[in-house]
C-alpha positions as protocol buffer text, in pm:
chain_id: "A"
residue {
  index: 1
  type: UNK
  ca { x: -335 y: -121 z: -226 }
}
residue {
  index: 2
  type: UNK
  ca { x: -315 y: -182 z: -596 }
}
residue {
  index: 3
  type: UNK
  ca { x: -334 y: 18 z: -913 }
}
residue {
  index: 4
  type: UNK
  ca { x: -360 y: -103 z: -1271 }
}
residue {
  index: 5
  type: UNK
  ca { x: -335 y: 68 z: -1606 }
}
residue {
  index: 6
  type: UNK
  ca { x: -649 y: 29 z: -1810 }
}
residue {
  index: 7
  type: UNK
  ca { x: -677 y: 107 z: -2179 }
}
residue {
  index: 8
  type: UNK
  ca { x: -885 y: 394 z: -2295 }
}
residue {
  index: 9
  type: UNK
  ca { x: -996 y: 593 z: -2590 }
}
residue {
  index: 10
  type: UNK
  ca { x: -853 y: 930 z: -2689 }
}
residue {
  index: 11
  type: UNK
  ca { x: -1208 y: 1064 z: -2678 }
}
residue {
  index: 12
  type: UNK
  ca { x: -1269 y: 982 z: -2311 }
}
residue {
  index: 13
  type: UNK
  ca { x: -1213 y: 1253 z: -2053 }
}
residue {
  index: 14
  type: UNK
  ca { x: -911 y: 1182 z: -1832 }
}
residue {
  index: 15
  type: UNK
  ca { x: -754 y: 943 z: -2081 }
}
residue {
  index: 16
  type: UNK
  ca { x: -387 y: 1041 z: -2063 }
}
residue {
  index: 17
  type: UNK
  ca { x: -57 y: 871 z: -2144 }
}
residue {
  index: 18
  type: UNK
  ca { x: 35 y: 644 z: -1853 }
}
residue {
  index: 19
  type: UNK
  ca { x: 378 y: 548 z: -1728 }
}
residue {
  index: 20
  type: UNK
  ca { x: 355 y: 259 z: -1977 }
}
residue {
  index: 21
  type: UNK
  ca { x: 327 y: 522 z: -2252 }
}
residue {
  index: 22
  type: UNK
  ca { x: -21 y: 412 z: -2360 }
}
residue {
  index: 23
  type: UNK
  ca { x: -337 y: 618 z: -2334 }
}
residue {
  index: 24
  type: UNK
  ca { x: -546 y: 495 z: -2044 }
}
residue {
  index: 25
  type: UNK
  ca { x: -651 y: 536 z: -1683 }
}
residue {
  index: 26
  type: UNK
  ca { x: -492 y: 444 z: -1349 }
}
residue {
  index: 27
  type: UNK
  ca { x: -764 y: 346 z: -1105 }
}
residue {
  index: 28
  type: UNK
  ca { x: -659 y: 292 z: -744 }
}
residue {
  index: 29
  type: UNK
  ca { x: -798 y: -26 z: -585 }
}
residue {
  index: 30
  type: UNK
  ca { x: -815 y: -145 z: -227 }
}
residue {
  index: 31
  type: UNK
  ca { x: -841 y: -524 z: -245 }
}
residue {
  index: 32
  type: UNK
  ca { x: -931 y: -768 z: 33 }
}
residue {
  index: 33
  type: UNK
  ca { x: -922 y: -1142 z: -31 }
}
residue {
  index: 34
  type: UNK
  ca { x: -932 y: -1088 z: -407 }
}
residue {
  index: 35
  type: UNK
  ca { x: -1229 y: -851 z: -400 }
}
residue {
  index: 36
  type: UNK
  ca { x: -1217 y: -478 z: -474 }
}
residue {
  index: 37
  type: UNK
  ca { x: -1363 y: -308 z: -168 }
}
residue {
  index: 38
  type: UNK
  ca { x: -1278 y: 52 z: -260 }
}
residue {
  index: 39
  type: UNK
  ca { x: -1171 y: 214 z: -585 }
}
residue {
  index: 40
  type: UNK
  ca { x: -1102 y: 555 z: -733 }
}
residue {
  index: 41
  type: UNK
  ca { x: -1102 y: 601 z: -1109 }
}
residue {
  index: 42
  type: UNK
  ca { x: -810 y: 830 z: -1197 }
}
residue {
  index: 43
  type: UNK
  ca { x: -652 y: 994 z: -1501 }
}
residue {
  index: 44
  type: UNK
  ca { x: -378 y: 803 z: -1680 }
}
residue {
  index: 45
  type: UNK
  ca { x: -103 y: 1045 z: -1576 }
}
residue {
  index: 46
  type: UNK
  ca { x: -171 y: 1001 z: -1202 }
}
residue {
  index: 47
  type: UNK
  ca { x: 98 y: 783 z: -1045 }
}
residue {
  index: 48
  type: UNK
  ca { x: 4 y: 525 z: -783 }
}
residue {
  index: 49
  type: UNK
  ca { x: 77 y: 745 z: -480 }
}
residue {
  index: 50
  type: UNK
  ca { x: -69 y: 1065 z: -630 }
}
residue {
  index: 51
  type: UNK
  ca { x: -207 y: 1335 z: -401 }
}
residue {
  index: 52
  type: UNK
  ca { x: -392 y: 1228 z: -87 }
}
residue {
  index: 53
  type: UNK
  ca { x: -601 y: 951 z: -251 }
}
residue {
  index: 54
  type: UNK
  ca { x: -410 y: 675 z: -71 }
}
residue {
  index: 55
  type: UNK
  ca { x: -432 y: 847 z: 269 }
}
residue {
  index: 56
  type: UNK
  ca { x: -808 y: 903 z: 231 }
}
residue {
  index: 57
  type: UNK
  ca { x: -860 y: 542 z: 126 }
}
residue {
  index: 58
  type: UNK
  ca { x: -657 y: 397 z: 414 }
}
residue {
  index: 59
  type: UNK
  ca { x: -815 y: 628 z: 674 }
}
residue {
  index: 60
  type: UNK
  ca { x: -1160 y: 546 z: 542 }
}
residue {
  index: 61
  type: UNK
  ca { x: -1125 y: 169 z: 557 }
}
residue {
  index: 62
  type: UNK
  ca { x: -953 y: 174 z: 898 }
}
residue {
  index: 63
  type: UNK
  ca { x: -1231 y: 393 z: 1039 }
}
residue {
  index: 64
  type: UNK
  ca { x: -1494 y: 161 z: 892 }
}
residue {
  index: 65
  type: UNK
  ca { x: -1328 y: -151 z: 1037 }
}
residue {
  index: 66
  type: UNK
  ca { x: -1272 y: 9 z: 1379 }
}
residue {
  index: 67
  type: UNK
  ca { x: -1628 y: 148 z: 1411 }
}
residue {
  index: 68
  type: UNK
  ca { x: -1837 y: -119 z: 1240 }
}
residue {
  index: 69
  type: UNK
  ca { x: -1643 y: -439 z: 1309 }
}
residue {
  index: 70
  type: UNK
  ca { x: -1393 y: -440 z: 1595 }
}
residue {
  index: 71
  type: UNK
  ca { x: -1192 y: -152 z: 1739 }
}
residue {
  index: 72
  type: UNK
  ca { x: -914 y: -389 z: 1850 }
}
residue {
  index: 73
  type: UNK
  ca { x: -875 y: -615 z: 1546 }
}
residue {
  index: 74
  type: UNK
  ca { x: -527 y: -636 z: 1395 }
}
residue {
  index: 75
  type: UNK
  ca { x: -507 y: -466 z: 1056 }
}
residue {
  index: 76
  type: UNK
  ca { x: -213 y: -524 z: 822 }
}
residue {
  index: 77
  type: UNK
  ca { x: -203 y: -356 z: 482 }
}
residue {
  index: 78
  type: UNK
  ca { x: 20 y: -469 z: 195 }
}
residue {
  index: 79
  type: UNK
  ca { x: 170 y: -194 z: -20 }
}
residue {
  index: 80
  type: UNK
  ca { x: 352 y: -250 z: -347 }
}
residue {
  index: 81
  type: UNK
  ca { x: 649 y: -42 z: -463 }
}
residue {
  index: 82
  type: UNK
  ca { x: 426 y: 239 z: -592 }
}
residue {
  index: 83
  type: UNK
  ca { x: 322 y: 315 z: -233 }
}
residue {
  index: 84
  type: UNK
  ca { x: 669 y: 279 z: -74 }
}
residue {
  index: 85
  type: UNK
  ca { x: 666 y: 618 z: 96 }
}
residue {
  index: 86
  type: UNK
  ca { x: 754 y: 745 z: 443 }
}
residue {
  index: 87
  type: UNK
  ca { x: 424 y: 936 z: 461 }
}
residue {
  index: 88
  type: UNK
  ca { x: 229 y: 613 z: 408 }
}
residue {
  index: 89
  type: UNK
  ca { x: 439 y: 438 z: 674 }
}
residue {
  index: 90
  type: UNK
  ca { x: 382 y: 726 z: 919 }
}
residue {
  index: 91
  type: UNK
  ca { x: 7 y: 711 z: 848 }
}
residue {
  index: 92
  type: UNK
  ca { x: 2 y: 339 z: 929 }
}
residue {
  index: 93
  type: UNK
  ca { x: 189 y: 407 z: 1254 }
}
residue {
  index: 94
  type: UNK
  ca { x: -52 y: 690 z: 1340 }
}
residue {
  index: 95
  type: UNK
  ca { x: -355 y: 464 z: 1279 }
}
residue {
  index: 96
  type: UNK
  ca { x: -202 y: 174 z: 1471 }
}
residue {
  index: 97
  type: UNK
  ca { x: -202 y: -65 z: 1175 }
}
residue {
  index: 98
  type: UNK
  ca { x: 74 y: -286 z: 1045 }
}
residue {
  index: 99
  type: UNK
  ca { x: 207 y: -277 z: 691 }
}
residue {
  index: 100
  type: UNK
  ca { x: 412 y: -487 z: 456 }
}
residue {
  index: 101
  type: UNK
  ca { x: 576 y: -281 z: 182 }
}
residue {
  index: 102
  type: UNK
  ca { x: 787 y: -374 z: -115 }
}
residue {
  index: 103
  type: UNK
  ca { x: 1021 y: -127 z: -271 }
}
residue {
  index: 104
  type: UNK
  ca { x: 1376 y: -35 z: -345 }
}
residue {
  index: 105
  type: UNK
  ca { x: 1613 y: -167 z: -81 }
}
residue {
  index: 106
  type: UNK
  ca { x: 1800 y: 140 z: 33 }
}
residue {
  index: 107
  type: UNK
  ca { x: 2133 y: 111 z: 213 }
}
residue {
  index: 108
  type: UNK
  ca { x: 1974 y: 237 z: 538 }
}
residue {
  index: 109
  type: UNK
  ca { x: 1716 y: -43 z: 525 }
}
residue {
  index: 110
  type: UNK
  ca { x: 1977 y: -311 z: 456 }
}
residue {
  index: 111
  type: UNK
  ca { x: 2185 y: -188 z: 752 }
}
residue {
  index: 112
  type: UNK
  ca { x: 1884 y: -180 z: 983 }
}
residue {
  index: 113
  type: UNK
  ca { x: 1774 y: -534 z: 889 }
}
residue {
  index: 114
  type: UNK
  ca { x: 2131 y: -670 z: 916 }
}
residue {
  index: 115
  type: UNK
  ca { x: 2156 y: -532 z: 1270 }
}
residue {
  index: 116
  type: UNK
  ca { x: 1841 y: -712 z: 1394 }
}
residue {
  index: 117
  type: UNK
  ca { x: 1886 y: -1004 z: 1630 }
}
residue {
  index: 118
  type: UNK
  ca { x: 1731 y: -1346 z: 1563 }
}
residue {
  index: 119
  type: UNK
  ca { x: 1490 y: -1305 z: 1858 }
}
residue {
  index: 120
  type: UNK
  ca { x: 1338 y: -993 z: 1702 }
}
residue {
  index: 121
  type: UNK
  ca { x: 1186 y: -1186 z: 1407 }
}
residue {
  index: 122
  type: UNK
  ca { x: 844 y: -1354 z: 1421 }
}
residue {
  index: 123
  type: UNK
  ca { x: 722 y: -1634 z: 1197 }
}
residue {
  index: 124
  type: UNK
  ca { x: 376 y: -1582 z: 1046 }
}
residue {
  index: 125
  type: UNK
  ca { x: 204 y: -1903 z: 948 }
}
residue {
  index: 126
  type: UNK
  ca { x: -110 y: -1753 z: 790 }
}
residue {
  index: 127
  type: UNK
  ca { x: 30 y: -1793 z: 443 }
}
residue {
  index: 128
  type: UNK
  ca { x: 133 y: -2128 z: 302 }
}
residue {
  index: 129
  type: UNK
  ca { x: 495 y: -2029 z: 248 }
}
residue {
  index: 130
  type: UNK
  ca { x: 514 y: -1844 z: 579 }
}
residue {
  index: 131
  type: UNK
  ca { x: 689 y: -1514 z: 629 }
}
residue {
  index: 132
  type: UNK
  ca { x: 931 y: -1368 z: 873 }
}
residue {
  index: 133
  type: UNK
  ca { x: 888 y: -1011 z: 981 }
}
residue {
  index: 134
  type: UNK
  ca { x: 1018 y: -754 z: 1216 }
}
residue {
  index: 135
  type: UNK
  ca { x: 877 y: -408 z: 1273 }
}
residue {
  index: 136
  type: UNK
  ca { x: 1121 y: -123 z: 1295 }
}
residue {
  index: 137
  type: UNK
  ca { x: 1109 y: 253 z: 1244 }
}
residue {
  index: 138
  type: UNK
  ca { x: 1275 y: 384 z: 930 }
}
residue {
  index: 139
  type: UNK
  ca { x: 1428 y: 727 z: 906 }
}
residue {
  index: 140
  type: UNK
  ca { x: 1595 y: 822 z: 580 }
}
């Protein structure tokens, strides 16, 4: 999930001051392998996780993948800090998809990660640099 601030004109409908304090828009993009596969054009004052846009977008793409491609394929979604939200994490759990999220490292998260044993981590070799991950429920 990705959002970007785009410039606008004061005369265009929906052109509002953004969090960057410039007049513009904040479209929400769902990107796969560098290609925009879903997008919603939104007012400038709408933050990244505004309303139920993100939920609708995730549910829609998961339904499409599960019904038109493969009901058992592994789906992992990457969320930047603007989507770091327990509701998004719960949605991913409900839909049976994995997620990688970046965001503020809260004390509860640091404690949970520090308590994990070495055997609970998996190495992913899909990416050149590799990644280590461990799934765990978060309650804050």
